[in-house]
VOFIKOL-925034 format. One line per 2 residues: for each residue x, y, z of C-alpha. Coordinates in Angstrom, 2 decimals. Layout:
BEGIN
X Y Z | ... .
% end
This chain:
BEGIN
-12.22 34.84 -9.00 | -10.30 32.11 -7.13 .
-7.66 34.75 -6.22 | -7.10 35.51 -9.91 .
-8.08 38.45 -12.08 | -11.33 37.74 -13.89 .
-9.99 39.32 -17.08 | -7.21 36.72 -17.01 .
-9.57 33.76 -16.67 | -12.38 34.84 -19.01 .
-10.56 34.70 -22.39 | -8.90 31.39 -21.55 .
-12.09 29.62 -20.48 | -13.99 31.11 -23.41 .
-11.31 29.87 -25.81 | -11.57 26.24 -24.65 .
-15.34 26.20 -24.05 | -16.54 28.31 -26.96 .
-19.36 30.86 -26.88 | -20.23 33.56 -24.38 .
-20.45 32.54 -20.74 | -22.08 34.17 -17.75 .
-20.07 34.51 -14.55 | -21.58 31.42 -12.93 .
-20.76 29.19 -15.89 | -17.32 30.77 -16.18 .
-16.58 29.88 -12.54 | -17.92 26.36 -12.98 .
-15.84 25.61 -16.07 | -12.66 27.08 -14.56 .
-13.18 25.11 -11.34 | -13.77 21.84 -13.23 .
-10.68 22.47 -15.34 | -8.70 23.06 -12.14 .
-10.04 19.88 -10.52 | -9.01 17.83 -13.58 .
-5.40 18.70 -12.72 | -5.72 18.29 -8.96 .
-6.97 14.70 -8.83 | -5.93 11.49 -10.52 .
-8.42 9.86 -12.92 | -11.13 7.84 -11.20 .
-10.79 9.48 -7.76 | -14.18 8.59 -6.24 .
-13.84 10.90 -3.24 | -13.23 13.86 -5.54 .
-16.23 12.87 -7.64 | -18.40 12.84 -4.50 .
-17.09 16.17 -3.20 | -17.58 17.94 -6.54 .
-21.03 16.40 -7.02 | -22.22 17.48 -3.55 .
-20.57 20.89 -3.16 | -20.29 21.94 -6.78 .
-16.93 22.46 -8.46 | -16.52 26.20 -7.59 .
-17.35 25.76 -3.89 | -15.20 22.63 -3.65 .
-12.25 24.48 -5.22 | -12.63 27.44 -2.86 .
-12.70 25.07 0.10 | -9.46 23.45 -1.04 .
-7.76 26.80 -1.72 | -8.36 27.59 1.98 .
-6.46 24.44 3.10 | -9.36 22.75 4.91 .
-9.08 20.27 7.74 | -10.76 16.88 7.51 .
-13.24 18.13 10.12 | -14.21 21.16 7.99 .
-14.63 19.21 4.76 | -16.39 16.33 6.52 .
-18.88 18.78 8.08 | -19.68 20.25 4.67 .
-20.31 16.81 3.25 | -22.58 15.88 6.16 .
-24.60 19.05 5.54 | -25.21 17.67 2.05 .
-26.39 14.35 3.48 | -23.23 12.30 2.92 .
-21.45 10.41 5.68 | -17.82 9.89 4.72 .
-15.29 8.26 7.02 | -12.89 10.81 8.49 .
-9.82 8.82 7.41 | -11.07 8.84 3.81 .
-11.41 12.63 3.92 | -7.97 13.05 5.51 .
-6.31 10.91 2.87 | -8.11 12.77 0.09 .
-6.94 16.16 1.37 | -3.38 14.83 1.60 .
-3.59 13.62 -2.00 | -4.99 16.83 -3.39 .
-3.26 19.63 -1.51 | 0.15 19.34 -3.23 .
-1.62 20.08 -6.54 | -4.14 22.71 -5.43 .
-3.23 25.82 -7.41 | -5.28 28.26 -9.44 .
-2.17 29.31 -11.35 | -1.55 25.72 -12.44 .
-5.06 25.65 -13.91 | -4.37 28.90 -15.76 .
-1.17 27.38 -17.19 | -2.97 24.28 -18.49 .
-5.73 26.44 -19.97 | -3.13 28.51 -21.81 .
-1.60 25.34 -23.22 | -5.05 24.14 -24.27 .
-5.86 27.43 -26.00 | -2.55 27.36 -27.90 .
-3.17 23.80 -29.10 | -6.84 24.48 -30.04 .
-7.97 22.00 -27.39 | -11.59 22.20 -26.28 .
-13.17 21.47 -22.91 | -16.44 19.64 -22.33 .
-18.15 19.01 -19.02 | -21.15 16.98 -17.81 .
-24.35 18.46 -19.16 | -22.90 19.52 -22.52 .
-24.87 18.19 -25.47 | -21.63 16.70 -26.80 .
-20.77 14.96 -23.49 | -20.55 11.14 -23.88 .
-23.28 10.13 -21.44 | -22.02 6.55 -21.24 .
-19.20 7.64 -18.92 | -21.78 8.81 -16.37 .
-22.40 5.15 -15.57 | -19.06 5.21 -13.75 .
-20.81 7.09 -10.93 | -18.44 8.98 -8.63 .
-15.54 7.55 -10.67 | -16.74 9.34 -13.82 .
-14.45 12.01 -15.31 | -15.01 15.55 -14.05 .
-14.12 17.00 -17.46 | -12.95 15.81 -20.84 .
-10.47 17.64 -23.06 | -10.58 16.98 -26.79 .
-9.27 17.81 -30.22 | -11.48 16.91 -33.13 .
-14.96 17.21 -34.55 | -18.17 17.44 -32.59 .
-19.76 15.05 -35.06 | -17.29 12.37 -33.94 .
-18.09 13.06 -30.29 | -21.79 12.58 -30.92 .
-21.08 9.27 -32.66 | -19.93 7.76 -29.35 .
-23.51 6.67 -28.64 | -23.14 4.13 -31.49 .
-19.54 3.08 -30.97 | -17.67 -0.18 -30.46 .
-14.42 -0.38 -28.51 | -11.81 -2.47 -30.35 .
-8.78 -3.25 -28.19 | -5.93 -5.71 -28.09 .
-2.24 -6.39 -27.83 | 0.48 -3.87 -28.64 .
2.71 -6.70 -29.89 | 0.08 -7.83 -32.36 .
0.63 -10.61 -34.88 | -0.22 -10.38 -38.56 .
-3.33 -12.43 -37.79 | -4.43 -9.98 -35.07 .
-3.91 -6.92 -37.25 | -5.83 -8.54 -40.11 .
-8.76 -9.33 -37.81 | -8.67 -5.77 -36.42 .
-8.72 -4.28 -39.92 | -11.66 -6.44 -41.00 .
-13.58 -5.79 -37.77 | -13.17 -2.01 -37.84 .
-14.05 -1.70 -41.52 | -17.02 -4.03 -41.14 .
-18.42 -2.20 -38.13 | -18.01 1.18 -39.86 .
-19.93 -0.19 -42.84 | -22.75 -1.13 -40.41 .
-22.99 2.40 -38.99 | -20.79 2.14 -35.90 .
-17.88 4.34 -34.90 | -14.63 2.88 -33.55 .
-13.14 3.66 -30.13 | -9.66 2.62 -29.04 .
-6.55 3.82 -27.22 | -4.17 4.72 -30.09 .
-1.50 2.26 -28.89 | 0.71 0.30 -31.24 .
-0.63 -2.97 -32.60 | -4.36 -3.67 -32.51 .
-5.43 -0.15 -31.43 | -3.55 1.56 -34.23 .
-4.85 -0.84 -36.86 | -8.45 -0.35 -35.69 .
-8.11 3.44 -35.99 | -6.44 3.22 -39.42 .
-9.07 0.87 -40.81 | -11.88 3.13 -39.58 .
-10.25 6.14 -41.24 | -9.64 4.20 -44.46 .
-13.33 3.25 -44.48 | -14.27 6.93 -44.00 .
-15.81 6.17 -40.64 | -15.64 7.93 -37.30 .
-12.93 6.93 -34.85 | -12.19 8.25 -31.36 .
-8.94 7.79 -29.43 | -8.76 8.08 -25.63 .
-5.33 9.06 -24.31 | -3.71 8.59 -20.89 .
-2.05 12.02 -20.97 | -2.86 15.51 -22.20 .
-4.12 15.83 -25.78 | -1.64 18.61 -26.48 .
1.14 16.07 -26.93 | 0.27 12.84 -28.68 .
1.39 9.52 -27.24 | 2.88 7.25 -28.40 .
5.08 9.61 -30.43 | 5.30 7.03 -33.20 .
1.57 7.54 -33.76 | 1.80 11.32 -34.04 .
0.75 11.28 -37.70 | -2.09 8.83 -37.00 .
-3.39 10.87 -34.06 | -3.18 14.04 -36.14 .
-5.43 12.37 -38.73 | -7.81 11.22 -35.99 .
-7.98 14.76 -34.58 | -8.75 16.13 -38.04 .
-11.42 13.57 -38.93 | -12.56 12.09 -35.61 .
-11.68 13.00 -32.01 | -8.83 12.59 -29.51 .
-9.98 12.75 -25.87 | -8.45 12.76 -22.39 .
-9.72 13.55 -18.90 | -6.31 15.01 -18.03 .
-5.44 18.66 -18.72 | -2.80 19.73 -21.23 .
0.74 19.09 -20.10 | -0.13 15.90 -18.17 .
2.20 12.95 -18.92 | 0.87 9.43 -19.45 .
1.62 6.96 -16.63 | 0.82 3.30 -16.04 .
-1.95 4.22 -13.57 | -3.46 6.66 -16.07 .
-3.44 4.03 -18.81 | -5.37 1.66 -16.55 .
-7.89 4.37 -15.69 | -8.12 5.50 -19.32 .
-9.37 2.02 -20.13 | -12.53 2.59 -18.08 .
-13.45 5.50 -20.39 | -12.96 3.37 -23.50 .
-15.31 0.75 -22.04 | -17.88 3.18 -20.63 .
-18.21 5.35 -23.72 | -18.91 2.40 -26.04 .
-21.87 0.11 -26.61 | -19.65 -2.97 -26.41 .
-15.99 -3.95 -26.15 | -14.25 -6.44 -28.42 .
-10.84 -7.90 -27.56 | -9.26 -8.88 -30.86 .
-5.95 -10.34 -29.73 | -4.48 -10.40 -26.23 .
-1.87 -12.26 -24.24 | -2.67 -13.95 -20.92 .
-2.08 -10.73 -18.93 | -2.66 -8.11 -21.61 .
-3.79 -4.66 -20.50 | -6.75 -4.97 -22.87 .
-8.24 -7.47 -20.40 | -8.46 -4.52 -18.01 .
-10.69 -2.73 -20.52 | -12.85 -5.83 -20.85 .
-13.13 -5.97 -17.05 | -14.42 -2.41 -16.91 .
-16.94 -3.14 -19.67 | -18.23 -6.23 -17.87 .
-18.51 -4.33 -14.57 | -20.65 -1.73 -16.34 .
-22.93 -4.32 -17.90 | -21.64 -3.72 -21.42 .
-21.36 -6.72 -23.74 | -17.85 -8.12 -24.13 .
-16.71 -10.10 -27.14 | -13.43 -11.87 -27.82 .
-11.97 -13.11 -31.09 | -10.45 -16.60 -30.90 .
-7.02 -17.32 -32.33 | -4.82 -20.34 -32.89 .
-4.68 -22.44 -29.72 | -0.89 -22.48 -30.11 .
-0.63 -18.68 -30.13 | 0.29 -17.00 -26.83 .
-0.95 -13.75 -28.39 | -4.53 -15.08 -28.24 .
-4.36 -16.68 -24.78 | -6.09 -13.70 -23.18 .
-9.00 -13.91 -25.61 | -9.44 -17.60 -24.87 .
-9.28 -16.81 -21.15 | -12.08 -14.24 -21.51 .
-14.27 -16.74 -23.33 | -13.56 -19.65 -21.00 .
-13.45 -17.93 -17.60 | -15.28 -14.61 -17.89 .
-18.26 -15.21 -20.15 | -17.10 -13.18 -23.14 .
-18.97 -13.96 -26.35 | -16.89 -15.65 -29.04 .
-17.08 -13.44 -32.15 | -15.35 -13.97 -35.49 .
-16.61 -11.20 -37.79 | -18.35 -7.82 -37.84 .
-21.81 -9.36 -38.14 | -21.36 -11.33 -34.93 .
-19.89 -8.28 -33.21 | -22.84 -6.13 -34.24 .
-25.21 -8.65 -32.68 | -23.81 -7.71 -29.26 .
-25.30 -4.21 -29.52 | -27.66 -3.76 -32.49 .
-28.16 -0.09 -33.33 | -31.94 -0.39 -33.16 .
-31.82 -1.75 -29.59 | -30.56 0.23 -26.58 .
-28.00 -1.84 -24.64 | -28.64 -2.61 -20.99 .
-26.40 -0.22 -19.10 | -26.00 -0.71 -15.38 .
-24.46 1.65 -12.82 | -21.21 0.39 -11.34 .
-19.70 3.06 -9.15 | -16.78 0.89 -8.21 .
-15.77 0.13 -11.79 | -13.36 3.06 -11.81 .
-11.29 1.33 -9.19 | -10.55 -1.77 -11.25 .
-6.90 -2.42 -11.78 | -4.63 -4.81 -13.57 .
-0.88 -5.00 -13.84 | 1.31 -7.14 -15.98 .
4.92 -7.96 -16.65 | 7.84 -8.88 -14.45 .
8.57 -6.53 -11.60 | 5.07 -5.01 -11.81 .
3.74 -3.16 -8.80 | 1.57 -5.22 -6.50 .
-0.92 -2.48 -5.66 | -2.41 0.61 -7.23 .
-0.51 2.84 -4.79 | 2.79 1.22 -5.74 .
1.94 1.63 -9.42 | 1.33 5.33 -8.92 .
4.48 5.71 -6.82 | 6.64 4.04 -9.47 .
5.05 6.26 -12.14 | 6.32 9.28 -10.17 .
9.85 7.94 -9.56 | 12.85 8.11 -11.87 .
15.70 5.63 -12.19 | 18.20 8.50 -12.58 .
16.82 11.76 -11.20 | 16.40 11.81 -7.39 .
13.09 13.31 -6.23 | 11.97 14.55 -2.83 .
8.98 12.88 -1.17 | 6.91 16.06 -1.52 .
7.54 16.11 -5.29 | 6.69 12.41 -5.54 .
3.41 13.03 -3.69 | 2.47 15.81 -6.11 .
3.34 13.70 -9.15 | 1.56 10.56 -7.95 .
-1.48 12.14 -6.31 | -0.82 10.08 -3.14 .
-0.81 11.44 0.43 | 2.66 12.49 1.61 .
2.47 10.09 4.57 | 1.61 7.18 2.28 .
4.48 8.11 -0.05 | 7.02 8.10 2.79 .
5.72 4.80 4.11 | 5.81 3.13 0.68 .
9.28 4.48 -0.07 | 10.61 3.00 3.15 .
8.94 -0.36 2.55 | 10.15 -0.57 -1.03 .
13.66 0.42 0.02 | 13.75 -2.64 2.27 .
12.76 -4.72 -0.77 | 15.53 -3.14 -2.84 .
13.11 -1.46 -5.26 | 13.77 2.15 -4.22 .
16.81 3.91 -2.78 | 17.36 7.23 -1.02 .
20.14 9.37 -2.44 | 21.54 12.67 -1.17 .
19.06 14.69 -3.24 | 16.04 12.40 -2.96 .
14.58 9.04 -3.90 | 15.13 6.96 -7.04 .
13.66 3.77 -8.41 | 15.97 0.72 -8.51 .
15.92 -1.75 -11.39 | 15.36 -5.42 -10.49 .
18.47 -7.60 -10.55 | 17.37 -9.33 -13.73 .
17.15 -5.99 -15.57 | 20.50 -4.52 -14.50 .
% end
């Protein structure tokens, strides 16, 4: 099975999926698990290929090192016309990571950490993420209770600044507790500041809370929230679309935000600076047709400038308490959910020296300031085509943002950070 012994695969897949599986389902789950490590989150071409060919067939095709002509022909047989250059770039992105043994390794890590796998079609699968179309996750890995997973269909996403003020944390605590009291569960990203307070308040109110991570669920991030995430895993759920062993990166945080927005009935931004990453989550929610609310703050507070921006420029509803938040998605009314296949491609960067494109963001995620890395290694880490990596490295070297050493490439700090 995929050039591996079936008796090696069977116990691992059974451990993470639970229950007895026939050969067809065993192949499907293994192939989906493998694909979750081959592609970066939100890869629309991968979503299309897996949807049309099926995960096992698509994996076998990739294990045989296909040409763009071969893969394009298969897609046309399924009725899809995909530009040849798109197929070529996708193959270049994926091939450095195509490995059945890598999938076995991540499955072993998952089994050791009691991590479970869920795939589209499972009764515990959060159907809201399907509205992401071809950008929807291929699999989700989780630690926690199935009851918490099923509560996602009545959840609110509460997000906001990491550098939260006392005002922001107080509002987050009141909002989470109030929404739990009204029958909702709380979704957030487990970051410091607003996210952490929302999770803690939900737990303190004996409600359900779900944390979406940007890396594997076998190692909690941020490390300072290890105890909090352990409590969430015991009483709620911790979820990621990345397999065990995957590190969090800036690109993965941005893509993780689309899952927070898609899995929830509505998104509330409680406190956010002008360019806060939580605005990225609100953007995904708006693109999907989910209601977006924002809590106002003092007009003199830079920590609330992003919330005021959402209200003024992007049509977010001004909300000040749990009652007003609940009005955005009453439990007795199904929210209007619209398909937005391009929502997975939304991006936002912030801070000085930030990358100016998604490719640069992914490249910088794969580079180190100290440890030189070869272009091939950078391509595998970033999920970018090797040709694109070499081109970007050269361009960024001219700008003084990367440098080639004897043993490979490194990232260079801006002058103002040296």
